[in-house]
C-alpha positions as CSV (number, residue, x, y, z in Angstrom):
1,M,86.3,120.5,77.4
2,N,89.3,121.5,79.7
3,R,92.3,119.5,80.6
4,L,93.1,119.5,84.4
5,V,96.6,118.8,85.9
6,I,96.7,117.8,89.6
7,R,100.2,117.7,91.0
8,V,100.8,116.5,94.6
9,P,104.2,116.4,96.2
10,A,105.8,113.5,98.1
11,S,106.4,114.1,101.8
12,T,108.5,112.9,104.7
13,A,107.0,112.7,108.2
14,N,108.1,112.8,111.8
15,L,111.7,114.2,111.0
16,G,112.8,112.6,114.1
17,P,110.9,113.6,117.3
18,G,107.8,115.1,115.5
19,F,106.0,111.7,115.6
20,D,102.7,111.9,113.6
21,S,102.7,115.7,113.8
22,V,105.5,117.1,111.6
23,G,105.7,116.6,107.9
24,M,107.7,118.2,105.1
25,A,106.9,118.3,101.3
26,L,109.5,117.0,98.9
27,N,110.1,117.8,95.2
28,R,108.9,114.4,94.0
29,F,105.5,114.4,92.5
30,L,102.4,112.4,91.7
31,T,100.7,113.9,88.6
32,L,97.2,113.4,87.2
33,E,96.1,114.6,83.9
34,V,92.4,114.7,83.8
35,L,90.0,114.9,80.8
36,S,86.3,114.6,80.5
37,S,85.2,111.2,79.2
38,E,82.1,109.0,78.6
39,E,83.5,106.5,81.1
40,W,86.2,106.2,83.7
41,V,89.5,105.3,82.2
42,F,92.8,105.2,84.1
43,E,96.2,105.0,82.4
44,Q,99.6,104.8,84.2
45,V,102.9,106.0,82.7
46,S,105.2,105.4,85.6
47,P,107.1,102.1,86.6
48,L,106.8,103.1,90.2
49,L,103.0,102.7,90.2
50,P,101.4,99.2,91.1
51,P,99.5,97.5,88.3
52,L,95.9,98.7,87.9
53,P,93.4,96.3,89.4
54,E,91.3,94.3,86.9
55,D,88.2,93.9,88.9
56,S,88.0,97.0,91.0
57,D,88.6,100.8,91.0
58,P,92.1,102.1,91.2
59,F,93.0,103.5,94.6
60,I,92.7,107.1,93.6
61,L,89.3,106.6,92.2
62,K,88.1,104.7,95.3
63,I,89.1,107.8,97.2
64,A,87.3,110.1,94.9
65,R,84.1,108.0,95.2
66,Q,84.5,108.0,99.0
67,V,84.5,111.8,98.9
68,A,81.6,111.9,96.5
69,D,79.6,109.7,98.8
70,L,80.5,111.9,101.8
71,Y,78.9,114.9,100.0
72,G,76.1,113.0,98.2
73,V,77.2,113.9,94.7
74,Q,77.8,112.0,91.4
75,L,81.2,112.1,89.7
76,A,81.4,113.0,86.1
77,P,83.5,110.3,84.4
78,C,87.0,111.2,83.4
79,K,90.0,109.9,81.7
80,V,92.9,110.0,84.1
81,I,96.6,109.6,83.2
82,V,98.7,109.0,86.3
83,D,102.5,109.6,86.6
84,S,104.5,109.3,89.7
85,E,108.1,110.0,90.9
86,I,107.3,108.6,94.5
87,P,108.3,105.1,95.2
88,L,105.8,102.9,97.1
89,A,106.2,101.7,100.7
90,R,109.3,103.7,101.2
91,G,108.3,106.3,103.8
92,L,107.8,109.1,101.3
93,G,104.2,109.6,101.6
94,S,103.0,107.7,98.5
95,S,99.7,106.8,100.1
96,A,99.1,110.4,101.4
97,S,99.8,111.9,97.9
98,A,97.3,109.4,96.3
99,V,94.7,110.4,98.9
100,V,95.1,114.0,98.3
101,A,95.0,113.4,94.5
102,G,91.8,111.3,94.9
103,I,90.2,114.2,96.9
104,E,91.1,116.8,94.3
105,L,89.8,114.5,91.5
106,A,86.4,114.3,93.3
107,N,86.6,118.1,93.9
108,F,86.8,118.5,90.1
109,A,84.6,115.6,88.9
110,G,81.9,116.3,91.6
111,N,82.1,120.2,91.3
112,L,82.5,120.3,95.0
113,R,84.5,123.5,95.5
114,L,86.2,122.2,98.6
115,S,88.3,124.5,100.8
116,L,91.9,123.6,101.7
117,A,90.6,123.1,105.3
118,E,88.0,120.7,104.1
119,K,90.5,118.8,101.9
120,L,92.8,118.5,105.0
121,D,89.9,117.3,107.2
122,I,88.9,114.6,104.7
123,A,92.5,113.5,104.0
124,T,93.3,113.2,107.7
125,R,90.2,111.1,108.4
126,I,91.2,108.8,105.4
127,E,94.9,108.5,106.5
128,G,94.5,108.5,110.2
129,H,96.9,111.3,111.0
130,P,97.6,114.6,109.4
131,D,101.4,114.8,109.0
132,N,102.0,113.6,105.4
133,V,98.7,114.8,103.9
134,A,99.2,118.3,105.5
135,A,102.6,118.6,103.9
136,S,101.4,117.5,100.5
137,L,98.5,120.0,100.7
138,F,100.3,123.0,102.0
139,G,104.0,122.5,101.0
140,G,107.0,123.4,103.1
141,L,107.3,122.1,106.7
142,V,104.0,121.7,108.4
143,V,103.3,121.2,112.1
144,S,99.8,119.8,112.7
145,A,97.7,118.7,115.6
146,E,94.2,117.0,115.8
147,Q,91.8,118.7,118.1
148,G,89.2,116.9,120.3
149,D,86.4,117.6,118.0
150,G,88.3,116.1,115.0
151,R,89.5,119.3,113.5
152,V,93.1,119.7,112.5
153,E,95.2,122.8,113.2
154,V,98.2,123.4,111.0
155,V,101.1,125.8,110.8
156,P,103.0,125.7,107.6
157,F,106.7,127.0,107.5
158,F,108.6,127.7,104.4
159,D,111.8,129.6,105.2
160,I,114.1,126.6,105.7
161,M,117.6,127.3,104.1
162,A,118.8,123.8,103.8
163,D,118.7,120.9,101.4
164,L,117.9,117.2,101.8
165,L,119.5,113.8,101.0
166,L,117.3,110.8,100.4
167,F,118.6,107.3,101.0
168,I,116.1,104.9,99.5
169,P,116.8,101.2,100.0
170,D,115.9,98.5,97.5
171,Y,113.3,97.0,99.8
172,E,109.8,98.0,101.0
173,L,108.6,98.5,104.5
174,K,104.8,98.7,105.0
175,T,103.7,101.3,107.5
176,E,101.5,98.8,109.3
177,D,104.6,96.6,109.9
178,A,106.6,99.6,111.1
179,R,103.8,100.5,113.6
180,K,103.7,97.0,115.0
181,V,107.1,97.4,116.6
182,L,106.0,100.5,118.6
183,P,105.1,100.2,122.2
184,D,101.5,100.9,123.3
185,F,102.6,103.1,126.2
186,Y,105.6,105.3,127.0
187,A,107.2,106.1,130.3
188,R,106.6,109.6,131.4
189,K,110.2,110.4,131.5
190,E,110.8,109.2,128.0
191,A,107.7,111.1,126.8
192,V,108.9,114.3,128.3
193,K,112.3,113.9,126.7
194,G,110.7,113.2,123.3
195,S,108.5,116.2,123.6
196,A,111.3,118.5,124.6
197,A,113.4,117.3,121.7
198,S,110.5,118.0,119.3
199,N,109.8,121.5,120.7
200,L,113.5,122.5,120.5
201,F,113.9,121.0,117.0
202,I,111.0,123.2,115.7
203,A,112.3,126.3,117.5
204,A,115.8,125.7,116.1
205,L,114.5,125.4,112.5
206,I,112.4,128.5,112.7
207,S,115.4,130.5,114.1
208,G,117.8,129.1,111.5
209,Q,119.9,127.2,114.0
210,Y,120.3,124.2,111.7
211,E,123.1,122.5,113.6
212,L,120.9,122.5,116.8
213,A,117.9,121.4,114.7
214,G,119.9,118.4,113.3
215,K,121.1,117.5,116.8
216,M,117.5,117.5,118.0
217,M,116.3,115.5,115.0
218,E,118.4,112.6,116.2
219,Q,116.9,112.6,119.8
220,D,113.6,111.0,119.0
221,R,112.1,108.8,121.8
222,F,108.8,107.7,120.1
223,H,109.6,105.6,117.1
224,E,113.2,105.5,115.9
225,P,114.6,103.4,118.8
226,Y,112.1,100.7,117.9
227,R,112.3,100.9,114.0
228,T,116.1,101.0,113.8
229,K,116.2,97.1,113.6
230,L,113.9,97.2,110.6
231,I,116.5,99.3,108.6
232,P,119.9,97.6,109.0
233,E,121.8,100.5,107.2
234,F,120.2,103.3,109.1
235,L,122.7,103.9,111.8
236,E,125.8,103.5,109.5
237,I,124.2,106.1,107.0
238,R,123.7,108.5,109.9
239,R,127.3,108.2,111.0
240,L,128.7,108.7,107.5
241,A,126.3,111.5,106.7
242,K,127.3,113.3,109.9
243,S,131.1,112.9,109.1
244,L,130.4,114.6,105.8
245,G,128.6,117.6,107.3
246,A,124.9,116.6,107.5
247,Y,123.0,118.5,110.2
248,G,120.9,115.4,111.1
249,T,119.7,112.1,109.8
250,V,116.4,110.4,110.5
251,I,114.0,107.7,109.3
252,S,111.6,109.2,106.7
253,G,108.1,108.4,107.9
254,A,107.9,104.8,108.8
255,G,110.9,103.9,106.6
256,P,112.9,102.4,105.1
257,T,114.0,105.7,103.4
258,V,116.4,107.7,105.5
259,I,116.7,111.4,105.1
260,S,119.3,113.9,106.0
261,L,119.0,117.7,106.5
262,V,122.2,119.1,104.8
263,P,123.7,122.6,104.2
264,S,122.4,124.2,101.1
265,G,124.4,123.4,98.0
266,Q,126.2,120.3,99.4
267,A,123.7,117.6,98.8
268,E,125.0,116.4,95.4
269,A,128.6,116.1,96.4
270,M,127.7,114.2,99.6
271,A,125.4,111.9,97.6
272,E,128.3,110.7,95.4
273,T,130.4,109.9,98.5
274,I,127.7,108.1,100.4
275,H,126.4,106.1,97.4
276,A,129.9,104.5,97.0
277,H,129.5,103.0,100.6
278,F,125.9,101.8,100.0
279,P,125.6,100.6,96.4
280,H,122.2,99.0,97.0
281,V,120.7,102.3,98.3
282,L,119.5,105.0,95.9
283,V,121.1,108.2,97.2
284,E,119.4,111.3,95.8
285,P,119.6,115.0,96.6
286,A,116.1,116.6,97.2
287,K,114.6,119.9,98.0
288,I,111.7,121.1,100.0
289,D,108.7,121.7,97.9
290,R,107.2,125.0,98.9
291,T,104.0,124.9,96.7
292,G,102.0,121.9,98.0
293,L,99.0,120.7,96.0
294,S,98.8,122.4,92.6
295,V,95.8,122.4,90.2
296,E,96.0,123.9,86.8
297,K,93.3,124.1,84.1
298,Y,94.0,124.4,80.5
299,A,91.6,125.5,77.8
300,A,90.8,123.0,75.0
301,S,93.0,124.9,72.5
302,N,96.0,124.5,74.7
303,M,95.5,120.8,75.4
304,L,98.2,118.3,74.8
305,N,97.5,115.4,72.5
306,L,96.7,112.7,75.0
């Protein structure tokens, strides 16, 4: 009997103008320790996780069963111990990481041998868009696009020489609520401006022009102008972060977390200053995770006493 450890990074999406197409993996993780068992058993060891349901499967197991049904296989029961460093409903990809973890659990318990492309396809169908799940799967910054036939094309990029600052408020914001404030249609002039900002943002990142990238991060036309009212401290955080040297500050995913791209090595000092101005906001330095989904198997002789 082996022990399996599944580790999935958190993610931030959009990064300003890259609406529903740009994601970045963060060094906060959802971790599953998986053992063979006679029946399904879930345990949780993180206060960030919601209580386990009493009369239905945990969310991760629901995803695993959904994948098993898709491929017509039975899952071997497992004991699963879940730990998480990713706060819920804060715009840090908690749902996407759980979806990726559920797919990988099905991959193991159903002996599916899924490719990375297959995992991305399934995760995108479940989540509805690829930005967060692609980042959690591949690591780094990932630009993605869904094709007309349902396939997803992705390009990961790993060579970003900058750090991150996370501003995590003490309240939740559901993605569905954040989407309700968005318009159904955009004027062509606004769409062109938004598309141009996104293109230049990615080009600046790839070429290492971080000040220009930060400037373009703050030129979104697709979601931030409408979601700003849902996050009262957003604009003030952006102004203060800019005054301290941040390249750019944007809403992380649907919010309410706010994220800044900052010069390497300066995140911790900036965090101390900013937290003094926003005591109700958790201010944390973060880094880009460059690994993505990680799965490690350990022989029985090396197993921890679980």
